[in-house]
C-alpha positions in Angstrom: 52.8 -1.3 40.6 51.9 -2.4 37.2 52.5 -5.8 35.4 54.5 -6.1 32.1 51.7 -7.2 30.8 49.2 -4.6 31.9 51.9 -2.0 30.9 51.7 -4.3 27.4 47.6 -3.8 27.3 47.4 -0.2 28.3 50.4 0.2 24.9 47.9 -1.3 22.7 45.2 1.3 24.1 47.3 4.1 22.6 45.5 6.4 20.4 47.8 7.4 17.9 47.1 9.8 14.6 47.5 8.1 11.2 49.7 9.6 8.9 51.2 8.5 5.3 54.6 9.9 3.6 55.5 9.2 0.1 58.3 9.1 -1.8 58.1 9.0 -6.1 61.3 8.1 -7.4 62.3 8.1 -11.3 63.2 4.5 -12.3 67.3 5.2 -11.7 66.0 5.9 -8.2 68.6 8.9 -8.3 65.8 11.3 -8.1 63.1 12.1 -5.7 60.2 14.2 -5.3 60.1 16.0 -1.9 57.6 19.2 -0.5 59.1 21.9 1.7 56.8 21.8 4.5 54.9 25.0 5.9 52.9 23.1 8.7 52.6 21.7 11.2 55.1 24.3 12.9 57.9 22.0 13.9 58.5 20.8 10.1 58.0 24.4 8.6 61.1 25.2 6.2 61.9 21.5 6.1 62.0 18.8 3.6 59.7 15.9 3.9 57.9 13.1 1.5 54.5 14.3 0.3 51.9 12.7 2.5 48.9 14.0 5.4 46.9 12.6 7.8 44.7 9.9 7.0 40.9 10.3 7.1 41.3 13.8 6.8 37.4 14.7 6.1 37.3 11.3 5.2 35.9 8.6 7.2 37.1 4.8 6.8 39.6 6.3 4.5 42.7 3.6 4.3 46.6 4.5 4.1 46.4 3.3 0.4 43.8 5.8 -0.2 44.9 8.3 1.8 48.5 8.5 -0.2 47.0 8.5 -3.5 45.1 11.5 -2.5 47.6 13.4 -0.8 49.8 13.0 -3.8 47.1 14.6 -5.9 46.5 17.3 -3.7 50.1 18.1 -2.9 51.9 17.4 -6.4 49.4 16.9 -8.9 50.0 13.4 -10.0 47.4 10.4 -9.6 47.2 7.1 -10.6 50.9 6.2 -9.1 51.5 2.4 -8.1 52.5 3.1 -4.5 53.8 0.1 -2.7 53.9 0.2 1.3 57.7 -0.5 2.6 57.8 1.0 6.3 55.2 1.3 9.2 56.7 3.7 12.0 54.9 4.0 15.2 55.5 6.9 17.5 54.4 7.5 20.7 51.7 9.7 19.8 51.4 8.6 15.7 51.7 5.8 13.2 53.0 6.3 9.8 52.4 4.4 7.0 55.6 5.0 4.1 54.8 4.6 0.7 56.9 4.3 -2.6 56.2 4.6 -6.3 58.5 4.7 -9.4 57.7 7.7 -12.2 57.9 10.6 -14.3 59.6 13.0 -11.1 59.6 15.8 -13.4 55.5 15.4 -13.7 55.1 16.4 -10.2 54.1 20.4 -9.6 53.2 22.6 -6.8 49.3 22.3 -5.9 49.4 23.8 -2.4 51.1 26.7 -0.4 53.9 23.9 0.4 56.7 23.7 -2.6 56.8 20.3 -4.6 60.3 20.0 -6.3 62.8 17.0 -7.5 65.9 16.4 -5.9 69.0 14.7 -6.7 69.1 11.2 -3.7 73.0 12.0 -3.3 72.4 16.0 -2.3 69.6 15.0 0.4 71.7 12.7 2.4 74.0 15.8 2.9 71.3 18.3 3.6 70.4 19.4 7.2 66.9 21.0 6.1 65.4 17.5 6.0 62.8 15.9 8.7 65.4 14.3 10.8 64.2 10.4 9.2 63.9 11.5 5.7 67.5 10.3 4.9 67.1 7.1 5.7 63.7 6.9 5.0 64.3 7.4 0.9 67.5 5.1 1.2 65.2 2.0 2.8 62.6 2.8 -0.1 65.5 2.9 -2.9 66.4 -0.4 -1.0 63.0 -2.4 -2.2 64.1 -1.6 -5.5 67.7 -3.0 -5.2 66.6 -6.5 -4.5 65.2 -6.0 -0.7 63.4 -9.3 0.4 61.5 -8.0 3.1 58.0 -7.5 2.4 57.4 -4.1 4.6 59.5 -3.0 7.9 57.7 -1.9 10.9 59.6 0.1 13.1 59.2 1.9 16.7 60.3 5.1 17.4 61.9 5.9 20.7 61.4 9.4 21.6 64.0 11.4 23.4 62.3 12.6 27.1 61.9 16.1 27.3 63.9 16.1 30.4 67.1 15.0 29.2 68.6 18.7 28.9 72.6 18.7 30.0 72.3 16.7 32.8 71.8 13.4 31.5 73.6 11.0 28.8 73.3 7.6 27.6 75.0 4.7 29.2 74.6 1.6 27.7 71.3 2.2 25.6 69.3 3.8 28.6 69.2 7.5 29.7 71.0 8.3 33.0 72.4 11.6 35.3 75.5 12.6 34.5 78.0 12.0 37.2 
């Protein structure tokens, strides 16, 4: 039986792949640059922020360097003032979210994944997005509306594969259905 201290230490040892995601908004915060993903497979066909893997063939790359590289590679824009606002940990990855304000209409598709400008309010009602996209965009916008926090750190709890139809959530925990 592991102690709570041992479990906490083991959790810290987990090696997570690092990714960056950037949301470029127009000065009115009503338009956002998004990319329609072709890969990885689970994202194919869905809208997401522009981004990718930290250190992708660049040893020692920081998340800040990665968001500049990724946005230039995928949307053709450079020299944006990227500000970090969210770090999201999942069981297998660590995602660094950035926000920038600028001329969204300057973004152009550079790869096989289409880059376009979308109305923020329309995105909120779409079902062809990455699941966390809507709240990540809204969170980016809140910083420009006066959010006082420097950055948020969130740990995503994944739904266990074994949930199926035989389980449900009661009091915040997965339990077998009665």
